[in-house]
C-alpha positions, 0 to 999 in steps of 0.5 A: 089542259092536261085533262082530256075532254072526257073528263068533262062527262059524266064518263070521266074516271076520276069523277067516278063514284067508285072512286070511293072505294080502295084500290085494288081488284078485291076491295070489297074484303076488307072488312073491319079489321081485327081486335089486333089491329085496332090496338097496333093503330093505336100504339102506332098512333102515339108512337107517330105523334111523339117521334118515336121508334118502336125500341124506344117507345117499348123502353117507355112502355116496360118503365110505365108498368115498373111505376105504381097506377095506370100504366097507359097513364104514365105512359102517356106521361112518361112521353109527354115529359120528353124534351122535344115535346116540352120544347114545343109545346111551349112555343119554342118550335113549330113542331117535335121534329124542328124541336128535336133538331134544335135541342141536337144543335145545342141551342138548349139548356136544362138547369143550365147546362147543355142537353143534347138529346131530345128524349131528355125526360123532365122532372119538377123542377126543371128550368129550360133556357135557350142558349145565351149566344144571339143566334138561338135567340133570334131562332126561338123569337121567329117561331114564337112571332110565327105561332103566336101566344102559345096555349100553356098547360097547368104543369107549365110555366113560361117566361117570355122576356127571358125565353126561360120555362120551368116545369111545374108538375108531372104532367097528368092524362088530362094533359094529353090532347091527342085523342088515343085510348091508352088501354088499348096500348097496354093491352097490346105491349103487355102481352 
């Protein structure tokens, strides 16, 4: 009932073919974009996927630069090892944002100690457990039921009966599931 009778004809402004172009007077000017734009988009994609801000991302990049080997692969490995990312990959939370909130509220223990920092970097051999309270376990069990059986990667080991996970190895570039060209990020940030 909100649309007028004109929308039932070929002259409908909502259905016109020129609506496929972006808004503005000079939409024809928008081109393919520069090389800088491509590199910036890759960096922004990774930042938004992992939920980190610019300063935090640059600290991860500087740390990856100091490591031996491929800087881009080292950067993605560092970001994969964040506690909120691991918590989400285990299926304990439906998203990274909810994983961050769960960690900040103190529901997560690493090696028997409460960790309230979502950016905590897990190491090989770390054991991630849920707080022993009924509330914490109920929260995680609800999310596990909603999400179903988690598809674990080979660097993680999960025991659903105890709600306990272990880090078996450092994640590699093959473990990163987002389509990203890390070399473009290295070219942008390494200047």
